[in-house]
matplotlib code that plots the C-alpha trace (Angstrom):
import matplotlib.pyplot as plt

x = [-30.6, -28.3, -26.7, -29.1, -31.7, -34.5, -38.0, -41.1, -40.8, -37.2, -37.0, -39.5, -39.1, -40.7, -40.6, -37.2, -35.1, -35.2, -35.3, -35.9, -34.5, -33.2, -29.6, -26.8, -23.2, -21.7, -24.0, -22.5, -20.1, -22.6, -25.1, -22.6, -21.8, -25.5, -26.0, -22.9, -23.6, -27.2, -26.4, -23.9, -26.2, -29.3, -27.9, -25.4, -25.8, -27.9, -25.4, -21.9, -19.3, -17.0, -19.7, -20.7, -17.0, -16.5, -19.0, -16.9, -17.5, -15.3, -16.7, -20.2, -19.4, -18.2, -21.5, -23.6, -21.6, -22.1, -25.9, -26.1, -24.2, -25.4, -28.1, -31.4, -33.6, -36.6, -34.6, -34.2, -32.4, -33.9, -31.9, -33.2, -30.9, -30.8, -30.4, -26.5, -27.0, -25.9, -27.6, -29.7, -31.4, -32.1, -34.5, -33.9, -36.4, -37.5, -39.2, -39.7, -36.6, -37.8, -40.7, -42.1, -44.6, -47.7, -46.1, -44.6, -42.7, -40.2, -38.5, -35.1, -33.6, -34.8, -32.2, -32.4, -29.4, -30.6, -30.1, -32.7, -35.2, -38.8, -38.8, -41.1, -38.1, -38.9, -42.6, -41.7, -39.1, -41.7, -44.2, -41.9, -41.1, -44.8, -45.4, -42.5, -44.1, -47.5, -45.9, -44.6, -48.0, -46.9, -49.7, -48.3, -45.1, -43.1, -40.3, -38.2, -37.2, -35.3, -37.4, -35.5, -35.4, -37.4, -38.6, -41.1, -43.4, -42.9, -44.0, -47.0, -48.0, -48.0, -50.5, -48.1, -49.4, -47.0, -47.3, -44.1, -41.3, -37.8, -34.7, -31.4, -27.7, -25.8, -22.3, -23.1, -26.1, -29.5, -32.3, -35.8, -37.0, -40.5, -42.1, -44.4, -46.8, -49.3, -51.9, -52.8, -50.0, -52.1, -52.6, -48.8, -48.3, -50.7, -48.6, -46.6, -49.8, -50.4, -46.7, -46.7, -45.7, -44.3, -43.1, -42.3, -39.2]
y = [11.3, 13.0, 11.1, 10.5, 12.6, 13.2, 11.9, 13.1, 9.9, 8.8, 6.0, 3.3, 0.8, -2.7, -4.0, -3.8, -6.0, -4.3, -0.8, 0.2, 3.6, 5.4, 4.5, 6.9, 7.3, 5.3, 2.1, 1.7, -1.2, -3.2, -2.8, -4.1, -7.0, -7.9, -7.6, -9.8, -12.4, -12.7, -12.9, -15.8, -17.8, -17.3, -17.9, -20.6, -23.2, -20.9, -18.3, -19.3, -19.5, -17.0, -14.4, -14.9, -14.7, -11.4, -9.7, -7.5, -5.9, -2.8, -2.1, -2.1, -0.2, 2.6, 2.4, 2.8, 5.6, 7.5, 6.5, 7.8, 10.9, 12.2, 9.9, 10.9, 12.7, 10.4, 7.2, 5.7, 3.1, 1.8, -0.6, -3.1, -3.1, -5.6, -4.8, -4.8, -2.0, -4.7, -4.3, -7.4, -6.3, -3.5, -2.2, 0.4, 1.9, 5.1, 6.1, 3.1, 3.2, 2.3, 4.5, 1.6, 0.2, 1.7, 1.6, 4.6, 3.3, 0.5, -1.5, -2.0, -4.4, -6.2, -8.4, -10.3, -12.7, -16.3, -16.4, -13.5, -14.6, -15.6, -13.3, -10.6, -8.3, -8.3, -7.6, -4.5, -3.2, -3.5, -1.8, 1.1, 1.5, 1.6, 4.2, 6.2, 6.0, 7.2, 10.2, 11.1, 10.5, 7.2, 4.6, 1.6, -0.4, -2.8, -5.3, -7.6, -10.9, -13.7, -16.7, -19.0, -16.7, -18.3, -14.8, -15.2, -16.9, -14.0, -11.4, -13.5, -13.8, -10.0, -9.8, -9.1, -10.1, -11.1, -8.2, -8.3, -10.8, -10.3, -12.1, -10.6, -11.8, -12.3, -13.1, -15.1, -16.8, -15.7, -15.9, -15.0, -12.1, -11.7, -8.5, -8.4, -5.5, -4.0, -1.4, -0.3, -0.3, 1.0, -2.5, -3.0, 0.2, -0.9, -4.0, -2.0, -1.1, -4.8, -5.7, -5.4, -2.4, 0.4, 3.8, 6.6, 8.5]
z = [26.8, 29.2, 31.8, 34.7, 33.0, 35.5, 35.0, 36.9, 38.9, 38.2, 40.9, 41.6, 44.4, 44.6, 48.1, 49.7, 47.6, 44.3, 42.6, 38.9, 38.0, 35.0, 34.1, 34.6, 32.9, 35.8, 35.0, 31.5, 32.5, 34.3, 31.7, 29.1, 31.2, 31.4, 27.7, 26.8, 29.4, 28.4, 24.6, 25.3, 27.7, 25.5, 22.0, 22.9, 20.3, 18.1, 17.2, 16.0, 18.9, 17.1, 16.9, 20.7, 21.7, 19.6, 21.9, 24.1, 27.4, 26.7, 23.4, 24.5, 27.7, 25.4, 23.3, 26.4, 27.8, 24.6, 24.6, 28.2, 27.5, 24.4, 23.1, 21.5, 24.2, 23.3, 24.2, 27.7, 29.6, 32.7, 35.2, 37.8, 40.9, 43.7, 47.4, 46.9, 44.1, 41.6, 38.2, 37.4, 34.3, 32.0, 29.3, 26.6, 24.2, 22.3, 19.1, 16.6, 14.5, 10.9, 10.5, 8.3, 10.8, 12.5, 16.0, 17.4, 20.4, 20.5, 23.2, 21.9, 24.5, 27.6, 29.3, 32.6, 33.5, 34.1, 37.7, 38.0, 35.6, 36.4, 39.3, 37.7, 36.8, 33.0, 33.8, 35.8, 33.5, 30.5, 32.8, 33.6, 29.9, 28.9, 31.6, 30.1, 26.6, 27.8, 29.4, 25.9, 24.4, 22.8, 23.2, 21.3, 21.2, 19.1, 20.1, 17.9, 19.2, 17.6, 17.1, 19.1, 22.1, 25.0, 25.7, 23.0, 25.4, 27.9, 25.4, 24.5, 28.2, 28.2, 25.5, 22.5, 19.2, 16.0, 13.8, 11.8, 10.7, 9.1, 8.6, 10.1, 9.7, 13.1, 12.4, 9.2, 10.7, 9.1, 11.6, 11.8, 14.1, 15.2, 16.0, 18.8, 19.1, 21.6, 20.0, 23.6, 26.1, 29.1, 30.4, 30.5, 32.3, 35.0, 35.9, 38.5, 40.2, 41.2, 41.9, 45.6, 47.5, 45.4, 46.4, 43.9, 45.2]

ax = plt.figure().add_subplot(projection="3d")
ax.plot(x, y, z, "-o")
ax.set_aspect("equal")
plt.show()
């Protein structure tokens, strides 16, 4: 994905307080901060302290810069911005990475800092991602979630079904990951149609 790669409708506005847009090269630092802070708050007491402290803003910033500058054209990163243009959440996705499932699309990451959770931001990011997949003729979706992640209930509330399980090593701790799947993402894409005032810019 090129930096700031344009979509047919690259910017979506909900009300007057928040926008969801495709990320640009300049967003890498803030995305990295959201990612690290979310991991540390969500997995405190679940993953080892050394592993969580090893997560580095600078290293992740460089990774996101590379993804935004020269990533796979089918991948995407969307950010949610508040009225002060601070990034308060993001979602990444693209083609399913293993080729071992029946799903074509995969939501790689969805992170919302705790102060901004339970405000509908995650639902809107998922919906925008689903619309992106549908534009690319991808009609289904998979996301992997650690079993101890409270967001499991969130994905279930959106209609996700448990379709896969696997064990993954995180800094010496082996944890179960659950794969939630949607065979038809058209309903997810319609969330934004009932999310209040919306303008496509």
